[in-house]
N, CA, C and O of each residue as an XYZ file, in Angstrom:
776
protein
N     -11.519      2.747     -8.498
C     -12.422      3.050     -7.382
C     -13.885      3.001     -7.794
O     -14.747      2.669     -6.981
N     -14.175      3.330     -9.054
C     -15.582      3.335     -9.477
C     -15.970      2.086    -10.263
O     -17.084      1.996    -10.779
N     -15.056      1.128    -10.354
C     -15.398     -0.162    -10.944
C     -15.530     -0.189    -12.441
O     -16.164     -1.097    -12.980
N     -14.942      0.796    -13.152
C     -15.079      0.807    -14.614
C     -13.917      0.131    -15.333
O     -13.864      0.123    -16.562
N     -12.988     -0.435    -14.567
C     -11.863     -1.139    -15.184
C     -10.650     -0.288    -15.456
O      -9.612     -0.815    -15.857
N     -10.744      1.023    -15.252
C      -9.605      1.914    -15.432
C      -9.034      2.314    -14.078
O      -9.776      2.531    -13.121
N      -7.717      2.409    -14.006
C      -7.061      2.798    -12.755
C      -7.395      4.246    -12.413
O      -7.473      5.103    -13.293
N      -7.590      4.504    -11.122
C      -7.927      5.842    -10.639
C      -6.850      6.331     -9.672
O      -6.020      5.556     -9.198
N      -6.882      7.611     -9.396
C      -5.928      8.237     -8.486
C      -6.688      8.837     -7.311
O      -7.675      9.547     -7.504
N      -6.228      8.552     -6.085
C      -6.812      9.137     -4.884
C      -5.795     10.101     -4.301
O      -4.625      9.752     -4.145
N      -6.232     11.320     -3.976
C      -5.313     12.318     -3.438
C      -6.014     13.160     -2.381
O      -7.241     13.244     -2.331
N      -5.202     13.775     -1.549
C      -5.714     14.644     -0.490
C      -5.005     15.983     -0.606
O      -3.782     16.030     -0.734
N      -5.764     17.071     -0.563
C      -5.133     18.386     -0.651
C      -4.889     18.965      0.743
O      -5.257     18.350      1.744
N      -4.278     20.131      0.808
C      -3.906     20.724      2.097
C      -5.112     21.167      2.917
O      -4.975     21.473      4.101
N      -6.286     21.205      2.304
C      -7.513     21.572      3.019
C      -8.218     20.353      3.606
O      -9.279     20.484      4.218
N      -7.633     19.163      3.423
C      -8.225     17.946      3.948
C      -9.297     17.342      3.079
O     -10.045     16.474      3.527
N      -9.385     17.792      1.830
C     -10.365     17.230      0.902
C      -9.771     16.008      0.207
O      -8.608     16.012     -0.195
N     -10.584     14.969      0.074
C     -10.173     13.763     -0.644
C     -10.753     13.817     -2.050
O     -11.952     14.024     -2.237
N      -9.884     13.630     -3.030
C     -10.288     13.676     -4.422
C     -10.021     12.338     -5.085
O      -9.011     11.690     -4.812
N     -10.923     11.933     -5.951
C     -10.724     10.748     -6.780
C     -10.686     11.210     -8.229
O     -11.629     11.823     -8.728
N      -9.584     10.905     -8.888
C      -9.437     11.222    -10.315
C      -9.680      9.934    -11.085
O      -8.835      9.038    -11.086
N     -10.821      9.841    -11.734
C     -11.176      8.630    -12.461
C     -10.458      8.575    -13.791
O     -10.517      9.507    -14.593
N      -9.780      7.464    -14.008
C      -9.135      7.247    -15.299
C     -10.144      6.750    -16.312
O     -11.045      5.979    -15.982
N      -9.988      7.197    -17.545
C     -10.898      6.768    -18.614
C     -10.117      6.328    -19.841
O     -10.620      6.360    -20.964
N      -8.882      5.917    -19.604
C      -8.052      5.529    -20.728
C      -7.373      6.717    -21.364
O      -6.459      6.543    -22.170
N      -7.796      7.922    -21.024
C      -7.149      9.148    -21.506
C      -7.211     10.168    -20.377
O      -6.552      9.988    -19.353
N      -7.978     11.219    -20.537
C      -8.102     12.236    -19.483
C      -9.066     11.763    -18.409
O     -10.079     11.130    -18.709
N      -8.749     12.073    -17.152
C      -9.592     11.667    -16.039
C     -10.547     12.763    -15.612
O     -10.511     13.878    -16.133
N     -11.390     12.434    -14.670
C     -12.353     13.383    -14.128
C     -12.170     13.425    -12.618
O     -12.220     12.387    -11.958
N     -11.956     14.623    -12.062
C     -11.744     14.782    -10.630
C     -13.074     14.984     -9.920
O     -13.875     15.839    -10.297
N     -13.295     14.169     -8.873
C     -14.518     14.273     -8.092
C     -14.168     14.379     -6.615
O     -13.305     13.651     -6.124
N     -14.831     15.279     -5.913
C     -14.632     15.426     -4.478
C     -15.313     14.253     -3.779
O     -16.514     14.031     -3.933
N     -14.500     13.488     -2.987
C     -15.016     12.286     -2.348
C     -15.209     12.446     -0.851
O     -15.704     11.529     -0.195
N     -14.826     13.596     -0.291
C     -15.009     13.790      1.138
C     -14.129     14.898      1.669
O     -13.245     15.391      0.967
N     -14.366     15.286      2.896
C     -13.556     16.323      3.541
C     -13.194     15.868      4.948
O     -13.677     14.834      5.410
N     -12.353     16.630      5.630
C     -11.915     16.267      6.967
C     -10.785     15.266      7.002
O     -10.482     14.711      8.058
N     -10.157     15.026      5.870
C      -9.096     14.024      5.785
C      -7.749     14.553      6.279
O      -6.762     13.818      6.274
N      -7.695     15.823      6.706
C      -6.438     16.328      7.266
C      -6.185     15.755      8.659
O      -5.116     15.982      9.227
N      -7.135     15.025      9.216
C      -6.922     14.318     10.470
C      -6.181     13.007     10.292
O      -5.858     12.326     11.265
N      -5.912     12.655      9.030
C      -5.203     11.412      8.735
C      -3.718     11.680      8.533
O      -3.329     12.585      7.795
N      -2.901     10.880      9.199
C      -1.451     11.028      9.067
C      -0.935     10.367      7.799
O       0.090     10.777      7.253
N      -1.643      9.344      7.330
C      -1.195      8.639      6.131
C      -2.352      7.965      5.438
O      -3.234      7.409      6.094
N      -2.361      8.007      4.121
C      -3.277      7.235      3.297
C      -2.482      6.112      2.660
O      -1.334      6.307      2.260
N      -3.084      4.942      2.564
C      -2.412      3.788      1.981
C      -2.998      3.527      0.605
O      -4.214      3.519      0.417
N      -2.119      3.317     -0.336
C      -2.542      3.023     -1.702
C      -3.642      1.978     -1.698
O      -3.585      1.010     -0.940
N      -4.612      2.169     -2.518
C      -5.803      1.333     -2.463
C      -5.582     -0.073     -3.023
O      -4.628     -0.328     -3.757
N      -6.477     -0.961     -2.660
C      -6.528     -2.344     -3.111
C      -7.847     -2.925     -2.633
O      -8.569     -2.267     -1.884
N      -8.178     -4.134     -3.044
C      -9.426     -4.763     -2.603
C      -9.136     -5.590     -1.359
O      -8.669     -6.725     -1.457
N      -9.414     -5.021     -0.190
C      -9.099     -5.676      1.074
C     -10.268     -6.457      1.663
O     -10.066     -7.331      2.507
N     -11.486     -6.151      1.228
C     -12.635     -6.859      1.800
C     -13.221     -7.904      0.857
O     -14.237     -8.524      1.171
N     -12.584     -8.104     -0.298
C     -12.947     -9.197     -1.184
C     -14.222     -9.028     -1.973
O     -14.776    -10.013     -2.461
N     -14.711     -7.789     -2.114
C     -15.961     -7.594     -2.860
C     -15.727     -7.147     -4.296
O     -16.679     -6.822     -5.005
N     -14.465     -7.128     -4.734
C     -14.152     -6.746     -6.109
C     -14.043     -5.247     -6.329
O     -13.874     -4.802     -7.464
N     -14.137     -4.461     -5.263
C     -14.043     -2.998     -5.382
C     -12.839     -2.503     -4.580
O     -12.515     -3.045     -3.523
N     -12.197     -1.487     -5.090
C     -11.008     -0.941     -4.452
C     -11.348     -0.254     -3.136
O     -12.300      0.523     -3.057
N     -10.562     -0.548     -2.105
C     -10.743      0.034     -0.779
C      -9.546      0.929     -0.453
O      -8.586      1.009     -1.219
N      -9.624      1.588      0.681
C      -8.568      2.514      1.093
C      -8.336      2.374      2.593
O      -9.286      2.384      3.375
N      -7.075      2.246      2.992
C      -6.707      2.293      4.403
C      -6.173      3.687      4.721
O      -5.526      4.318      3.885
N      -6.447      4.160      5.929
C      -5.906      5.439      6.391
C      -5.571      5.322      7.868
O      -6.289      4.677      8.633
N      -4.474      5.953      8.257
C      -4.074      5.992      9.665
C      -4.258      7.404     10.179
O      -3.774      8.360      9.573
N      -4.964      7.540     11.311
C      -5.148      8.880     11.859
C      -3.971      9.247     12.768
O      -3.086      8.428     13.016
N      -3.974     10.461     13.249
C      -2.835     10.959     14.024
C      -2.718     10.304     15.388
O      -1.670     10.391     16.027
N      -3.793      9.642     15.851
C      -3.755      8.920     17.124
C      -3.238      7.492     16.951
O      -3.073      6.765     17.931
N      -2.984      7.095     15.704
C      -2.463      5.757     15.444
C      -3.517      4.712     15.149
O      -3.201      3.524     15.083
N      -4.774      5.129     14.967
C      -5.835      4.191     14.589
C      -5.806      3.951     13.086
O      -5.625      4.879     12.298
N      -5.986      2.699     12.705
C      -6.038      2.338     11.289
C      -7.487      2.118     10.904
O      -8.217      1.392     11.579
N      -7.905      2.759      9.797
C      -9.292      2.697      9.339
C      -9.353      2.132      7.934
O      -8.532      2.469      7.080
N     -10.324      1.277      7.702
C     -10.615      0.775      6.366
C     -11.827      1.512      5.823
O     -12.887      1.543      6.449
N     -11.655      2.106      4.647
C     -12.757      2.763      3.945
C     -13.131      1.882      2.752
O     -12.422      1.887      1.745
N     -14.220      1.133      2.842
C     -14.570      0.207      1.767
C     -14.995      0.932      0.498
O     -15.676      1.957      0.538
N     -14.577      0.374     -0.618
C     -14.992      0.918     -1.902
C     -16.444      0.611     -2.183
O     -16.961     -0.438     -1.799
N     -17.100      1.544     -2.864
C     -18.511      1.364     -3.216
C     -18.722      1.257     -4.712
O     -19.843      1.065     -5.181
N     -17.620      1.385     -5.466
C     -17.769      1.393     -6.915
C     -18.350      2.691     -7.413
O     -18.881      2.756     -8.522
N     -18.251      3.751     -6.581
C     -18.795      5.053     -6.951
C     -17.700      6.094     -6.824
O     -16.526      5.789     -7.031
N     -18.069      7.313     -6.488
C     -17.127      8.425     -6.468
C     -16.038      8.265     -5.423
O     -14.896      8.654     -5.666
N     -16.356      7.713     -4.285
C     -15.370      7.612     -3.230
C     -15.679      6.481     -2.277
O     -16.627      5.725     -2.490
N     -14.878      6.358     -1.217
C     -15.058      5.254     -0.273
C     -16.295      5.418      0.592
O     -16.831      6.516      0.740
N     -16.741      4.291      1.164
C     -17.911      4.281      2.026
C     -17.559      4.510      3.486
O     -16.476      4.997      3.809
N     -18.486      4.154      4.360
C     -18.323      4.375      5.803
C     -17.159      3.555      6.340
O     -17.026      2.366      6.047
N     -16.328      4.208      7.123
C     -15.112      3.567      7.606
C     -15.379      2.553      8.714
O     -16.380      2.620      9.428
N     -14.435      1.603      8.829
C     -14.458      0.579      9.868
C     -13.060      0.543     10.481
O     -12.068      0.503      9.754
N     -12.973      0.557     11.802
C     -11.656      0.541     12.428
C     -11.013     -0.829     12.250
O     -11.619     -1.861     12.539
N      -9.771     -0.815     11.767
C      -9.052     -2.051     11.480
C      -7.921     -2.309     12.468
O      -7.286     -3.361     12.416
N      -7.661     -1.358     13.370
C      -6.591     -1.558     14.340
C      -6.231     -0.273     15.048
O      -6.721      0.803     14.707
N      -5.365     -0.400     16.043
C      -4.860      0.755     16.778
C      -3.366      0.544     17.041
O      -2.838     -0.545     16.815
N      -2.693      1.587     17.519
C      -1.266      1.478     17.794
C      -0.382      1.580     16.568
O       0.806      1.264     16.631
N      -0.941      2.015     15.464
C      -0.189      2.080     14.212
C       0.703      3.317     14.118
O       1.403      3.492     13.121
N       0.689      4.182     15.145
C       1.584      5.338     15.100
C       3.038      4.925     15.322
O       3.941      5.749     15.177
N       3.274      3.658     15.673
C       4.647      3.159     15.765
C       5.229      2.858     14.382
O       6.426      2.608     14.245
N       4.370      2.886     13.363
C       4.818      2.612     11.991
C       5.127      3.917     11.280
O       4.284      4.813     11.214
N       6.321      4.020     10.756
C       6.692      5.240     10.037
C       6.185      5.222      8.600
O       6.048      6.270      7.969
N       5.908      4.024      8.089
C       5.420      3.918      6.716
C       4.553      2.675      6.570
O       4.900      1.602      7.063
N       3.430      2.830      5.891
C       2.522      1.720      5.602
C       2.230      1.756      4.107
O       1.963      2.819      3.546
N       2.280      0.606      3.472
C       2.010      0.585      2.040
C       1.248     -0.679      1.659
O       1.357     -1.711      2.321
N       0.477     -0.579      0.583
C      -0.182     -1.755      0.025
C       0.890     -2.637     -0.596
O       1.764     -2.149     -1.312
N       0.823     -3.925     -0.326
C       1.902     -4.819     -0.739
C       1.484     -5.828     -1.795
O       2.301     -6.647     -2.216
N       0.236     -5.788     -2.233
C      -0.229     -6.861     -3.094
C      -0.427     -8.104     -2.246
O      -0.787     -8.008     -1.073
N      -0.195     -9.260     -2.829
C      -0.372    -10.527     -2.109
C       0.997    -11.101     -1.747
O       1.588    -11.841     -2.532
N       1.496    -10.764     -0.574
C       2.790    -11.289     -0.119
C       2.690    -12.693      0.452
O       3.682    -13.421      0.482
N       1.503    -13.083      0.907
C       1.347    -14.375      1.566
C       0.952    -15.507      0.623
O       0.972    -16.673      1.018
N       0.593    -15.179     -0.614
C       0.267    -16.209     -1.587
C      -1.110    -16.820     -1.427
O      -1.377    -17.888     -1.976
N      -2.000    -16.155     -0.675
C      -3.342    -16.709     -0.476
C      -4.403    -16.025     -1.328
O      -5.596    -16.288     -1.175
N      -3.965    -15.146     -2.224
C      -4.904    -14.466     -3.110
C      -5.570    -13.250     -2.511
O      -6.489    -12.695     -3.113
N      -5.125    -12.813     -1.323
C      -5.719    -11.655     -0.658
C      -4.701    -10.539     -0.539
O      -3.503    -10.792     -0.408
N      -5.177     -9.306     -0.584
C      -4.292     -8.138     -0.491
C      -3.760     -7.988      0.927
O      -4.505     -8.141      1.895
N      -2.469     -7.687      1.047
C      -1.790     -7.536      2.331
C      -1.246     -6.125      2.485
O      -1.188     -5.359      1.524
N      -0.848     -5.792      3.711
C      -0.170     -4.533      3.993
C       1.272     -4.816      4.386
O       1.581     -5.864      4.954
N       2.149     -3.868      4.075
C       3.550     -3.927      4.469
C       3.841     -2.653      5.240
O       3.471     -1.565      4.799
N       4.501     -2.772      6.392
C       4.762     -1.604      7.227
C       6.186     -1.639      7.746
O       6.734     -2.705      8.025
N       6.781     -0.456      7.874
C       8.109     -0.304      8.471
C       7.942      0.482      9.762
O       7.341      1.557      9.762
N       8.474     -0.050     10.869
C       8.355      0.662     12.135
C       9.521      1.626     12.327
O      10.372      1.759     11.447
N       9.560      2.295     13.475
C      10.575      3.305     13.726
C      11.985      2.773     13.790
O      12.938      3.535     13.627
N      12.145      1.462     14.027
C      13.481      0.867     14.079
C      13.945      0.384     12.711
O      15.084     -0.057     12.560
N      13.056      0.466     11.702
C      13.387     -0.018     10.366
C      12.990     -1.456     10.126
O      13.253     -2.000      9.054
N      12.354     -2.088     11.117
C      11.884     -3.458     10.928
C      10.681     -3.459      9.996
O       9.782     -2.628     10.127
N      10.670     -4.399      9.052
C       9.550     -4.549      8.120
C       8.604     -5.631      8.624
O       9.034     -6.667      9.129
N       7.313     -5.371      8.477
C       6.271     -6.302      8.907
C       5.261     -6.511      7.782
O       4.854     -5.561      7.114
N       4.867     -7.754      7.584
C       3.746     -8.085      6.705
C       2.505     -8.282      7.558
O       2.523     -9.038      8.529
N       1.420     -7.593      7.189
C       0.120     -7.777      7.829
C      -0.788     -8.448      6.806
O      -1.265     -7.792      5.879
N      -1.033     -9.758      6.965
C      -1.830    -10.463      5.953
C      -3.299    -10.057      5.991
O      -3.917    -10.016      7.055
N      -3.845     -9.761      4.825
C      -5.271     -9.464      4.733
C      -6.083    -10.739      4.823
O      -5.661    -11.789      4.336
N      -7.251    -10.649      5.447
C      -8.105    -11.839      5.570
C      -9.181    -11.898      4.487
O     -10.003    -12.814      4.473
N      -9.174    -10.925      3.585
C     -10.164    -10.915      2.515
C     -11.523    -10.411      2.941
O     -12.459    -10.390      2.141
N     -11.645     -9.998      4.215
C     -12.908     -9.476      4.730
C     -12.729     -8.072      5.308
O     -13.611     -7.558      5.995
N     -11.590     -7.462      5.025
C     -11.308     -6.125      5.538
C     -10.485     -6.115      6.799
O     -10.154     -5.044      7.308
N     -10.145     -7.281      7.317
C      -9.339     -7.370      8.528
C      -7.914     -7.797      8.234
O      -7.578     -8.140      7.100
N      -7.084     -7.774      9.255
C      -5.682     -8.144      9.132
C      -5.347     -9.233     10.141
O      -5.802     -9.202     11.285
N      -4.544    -10.196      9.698
C      -4.115    -11.273     10.577
C      -2.863    -10.892     11.356
O      -2.418     -9.744     11.321
N      -2.306    -11.868     12.056
C      -1.096    -11.656     12.852
C       0.069    -11.275     11.943
O       0.295    -11.899     10.906
N       0.790    -10.258     12.344
C       1.875     -9.760     11.516
C       3.064    -10.718     11.514
O       3.234    -11.529     12.424
N       3.885    -10.600     10.463
C       5.080    -11.420     10.311
C       6.274    -10.513     10.054
O       6.225     -9.629      9.199
N       7.337    -10.740     10.796
C       8.551     -9.932     10.663
C       9.370    -10.397      9.474
O       9.619    -11.591      9.306
N       9.791     -9.440      8.644
C      10.671     -9.751      7.538
C      12.117     -9.707      8.026
O      12.413     -9.002      8.991
N      13.020    -10.440      7.387
C      14.393    -10.548      7.895
C      15.311     -9.397      7.510
O      16.530     -9.524      7.629
N      14.766     -8.291      7.059
C      15.604     -7.167      6.636
C      15.159     -5.892      7.333
O      13.973     -5.713      7.609
N      16.103     -5.011      7.614
C      15.767     -3.703      8.169
C      15.765     -2.676      7.054
O      16.457     -2.824      6.047
N      14.980     -1.642      7.249
C      14.781     -0.600      6.248
C      15.095      0.759      6.889
O      14.266      1.287      7.630
N      16.258      1.327      6.623
C      16.598      2.626      7.214
C      15.564      3.693      6.880
O      14.860      3.597      5.874
N      15.479      4.707      7.728
C      14.437      5.726      7.599
C      14.514      6.499      6.298
O      13.497      6.996      5.815
N      15.710      6.610      5.717
C      15.836      7.380      4.482
C      15.546      6.550      3.238
O      15.716      7.037      2.120
N      15.110      5.302      3.413
C      14.795      4.443      2.274
C      13.302      4.157      2.240
O      12.772      3.594      3.197
N      12.610      4.525      1.173
C      11.176      4.238      1.094
C      10.925      2.752      0.891
O      11.753      2.044      0.319
N       9.775      2.286      1.365
C       9.346      0.907      1.107
C       8.607      0.918     -0.224
O       7.553      1.540     -0.350
N       9.157      0.235     -1.204
C       8.576      0.247     -2.555
C       7.975     -1.117     -2.842
O       8.685     -2.055     -3.204
N       6.666     -1.220     -2.680
C       5.952     -2.458     -3.000
C       5.516     -2.367     -4.453
O       4.735     -1.490     -4.823
N       6.016     -3.265     -5.263
C       5.878     -3.132     -6.712
C       4.857     -4.067     -7.343
O       4.527     -3.917     -8.519
N       4.357     -5.022     -6.584
C       3.588     -6.085     -7.215
C       4.551     -7.153     -7.717
O       5.670     -7.260     -7.215
N       4.137     -7.936     -8.689
C       4.948     -9.044     -9.195
C       5.848     -8.553    -10.326
O       5.410     -8.438    -11.471
N       7.102     -8.265    -10.001
C       8.037     -7.753    -11.006
C       8.686     -8.878    -11.802
O       8.911     -8.736    -13.004
N       8.991     -9.995    -11.141
C       9.735    -11.065    -11.814
C       8.852    -12.109    -12.489
O       9.371    -13.073    -13.053
N       7.534    -11.942    -12.445
C       6.629    -12.801    -13.199
C       6.406    -14.189    -12.628
O       5.967    -15.087    -13.347
N       6.705    -14.387    -11.330
C       6.517    -15.711    -10.747
C       5.198    -15.842     -9.991
O       4.960    -16.855     -9.334
N       4.351    -14.837    -10.078
C       3.053    -14.880     -9.416
C       3.070    -14.437     -7.972
O       2.055    -14.552     -7.285
N       4.212    -13.924     -7.484
C       4.329    -13.469     -6.099
C       4.711    -11.998     -6.070
O       5.486    -11.534     -6.906
N       4.164    -11.266     -5.105
C       4.484     -9.845     -4.977
C       5.918     -9.669     -4.497
O       6.408    -10.439     -3.671
N       6.580     -8.647     -5.022
C       7.972     -8.354     -4.698
C       8.061     -6.955     -4.094
O       7.090     -6.199     -4.117
N       9.227     -6.618     -3.553
C       9.482     -5.256     -3.097
C      10.860     -4.828     -3.601
O      11.709     -5.663     -3.913
N      11.064     -3.522     -3.673
C      12.340     -2.971     -4.114
C      12.932     -2.090     -3.032
O      12.220     -1.524     -2.203
N      14.246     -1.989     -3.059
C      14.956     -1.174     -2.077
C      16.030     -0.347     -2.766
O      16.946     -0.907     -3.369
N      15.932      0.986     -2.686
C      17.005      1.818     -3.221
C      18.139      1.925     -2.206
O      17.902      2.166     -1.023
N      19.353      1.747     -2.667
C      20.551      1.896     -1.835
C      21.488      2.825     -2.577
O      22.099      2.436     -3.572
N      21.604      4.054     -2.096
C      22.372      5.043     -2.851
C      21.706      5.282     -4.184
O      20.534      5.655     -4.246
N      22.452      5.067     -5.250
C      21.903      5.210     -6.604
C      21.585      3.857     -7.220
O      21.430      3.751     -8.437
N      21.488      2.839     -6.405
C      21.196      1.505     -6.899
C      19.811      1.071     -6.424
O      19.326      1.511     -5.382
N      19.194      0.204     -7.210
C      17.865     -0.302     -6.888
C      17.910     -1.819     -6.902
O      18.281     -2.423     -7.909
N      17.531     -2.444     -5.776
C      17.581     -3.889     -5.649
C      16.177     -4.466     -5.557
O      15.284     -3.878     -4.948
N      15.998     -5.639     -6.180
C      14.720     -6.346     -6.176
C      14.778     -7.477     -5.159
O      15.650     -8.343     -5.227
N      13.830     -7.460     -4.206
C      13.676     -8.539     -3.239
C      12.493     -9.389     -3.681
O      11.358     -8.914     -3.727
N      12.765    -10.650     -4.006
C      11.746    -11.533     -4.557
C      10.791    -12.028     -3.467
O      11.227    -12.536     -2.435
N       9.497    -11.876     -3.706
C       8.506    -12.413     -2.780
C       8.542    -13.926     -2.786
O       8.696    -14.543     -3.840
N       8.400    -14.533     -1.604
C       8.432    -15.999     -1.530
C       7.046    -16.609     -1.345
O       6.919    -17.827     -1.219
N       6.003    -15.772     -1.328
C       4.645    -16.286     -1.186
C       4.307    -16.747      0.217
O       3.258    -17.354      0.432
N       5.183    -16.468      1.181
C       4.972    -16.880      2.568
C       4.934    -15.679      3.506
O       5.159    -15.813      4.709
N       4.649    -14.506      2.947
C       4.577    -13.291      3.752
C       5.898    -12.582      3.894
O       6.007    -11.623      4.658
N       6.911    -13.036      3.168
C       8.238    -12.440      3.280
C       8.875    -12.370      1.893
O       8.258    -12.718      0.886
N      10.102    -11.919      1.870
C      10.858    -11.824      0.619
C      12.230    -12.443      0.817
O      12.738    -12.522      1.936
N      12.823    -12.882     -0.287
C      14.166    -13.450     -0.264
C      15.189    -12.382     -0.606
O      14.850    -11.343     -1.172
N      16.422    -12.641     -0.266
C      17.514    -11.710     -0.550
C      17.618    -11.451     -2.050
O      17.272    -12.317     -2.854
N      18.089    -10.269     -2.431
C      18.123     -9.918     -3.849
C      19.091    -10.743     -4.674
O      18.911    -10.835     -5.889
N      20.098    -11.342     -4.084
C      21.067    -12.182     -4.791
C      21.616    -11.503     -6.043
O      21.676    -12.110     -7.112
N      22.012    -10.254     -5.904
C      22.634     -9.554     -7.022
C      21.678     -8.981     -8.038
O      22.107     -8.527     -9.098
N      20.373     -8.990     -7.738
C      19.405     -8.457     -8.683
C      19.369     -6.936     -8.601
O      18.401     -6.358     -8.105
N      20.413     -6.297     -9.082
C      20.446     -4.843     -9.111
C      19.789     -4.395    -10.411
O      20.285     -4.686    -11.499
N      18.678     -3.691    -10.289
C      17.918     -3.311    -11.474
C      18.519     -2.108    -12.177
O      18.623     -2.078    -13.403
N      18.921     -1.101    -11.378
C      19.538      0.079    -11.948
C      20.726      0.474    -11.087
O      20.706      0.293     -9.870
N      21.743      1.006    -11.708
C      22.876      1.490    -10.904
C      22.968      2.999    -10.946
O      23.944      3.577    -10.466
N      21.954      3.650    -11.519
C      21.933      5.114    -11.545
C      20.565      5.669    -11.200
O      20.198      6.751    -11.660
N      19.801      4.932    -10.388
C      18.434      5.375    -10.061
C      18.470      6.603     -9.144
O      19.107      6.579     -8.092
N      17.786      7.667     -9.547
C      17.689      8.876     -8.736
C      16.425      8.849     -7.890
O      16.460      9.211     -6.714
N      15.319      8.430     -8.470
C      14.046      8.409     -7.781
C      13.193      7.302     -8.392
O      13.330      6.985     -9.574
N      12.315      6.720     -7.585
C      11.478      5.616     -8.055
C      10.052      5.872     -7.604
O       9.820      6.267     -6.462
N       9.104      5.650     -8.492
C       7.702      5.779     -8.165
C       6.960      4.552     -8.693
O       7.284      4.039     -9.764
N       5.962      4.082     -7.938
C       5.110      3.002     -8.397
C       3.889      3.612     -9.059
O       3.175      4.395     -8.432
N       3.637      3.270    -10.310
C       2.522      3.845    -11.070
C       1.454      2.791    -11.311
O       0.433      3.079    -11.935
């Protein structure tokens, strides 16, 4: 978030304060980046959505409006810009890396029916027309966008099924292909993207 080359952590506490924990290769430093964030129903893992080389943040408010908070390379995000409305139909929104293969960060969302959608980033902070993925995602299964796991230059996603974890290979066209037996673990209890 502050442009120093180390990964940072963005978090929100129960008082609605937004904190940025700057990584320094060892211990980080926590800085208060804003307040009033308890009006947001969901924060989306950061990425560079406006193409300026700085990490940005998407947030959805309780009315279903989607907001882009551009990164400033400082303590926290800058002035927000509305990126859409009607997003309260989505039960989960996550940063997906580059699912479309155009070099721009995209969003992945699961709606209330379990349908997965890719929202391609335009590299200027906006989102293009969404694309439906051919798989449904039950409500008890988190959407795990992992980045490029198989090393082919395309972003992938994972799906836990019971105690098993399956890898869905990104095809670079805004979607993913069937796992074709790519079971990564058969005893997975919990999965986190770090």
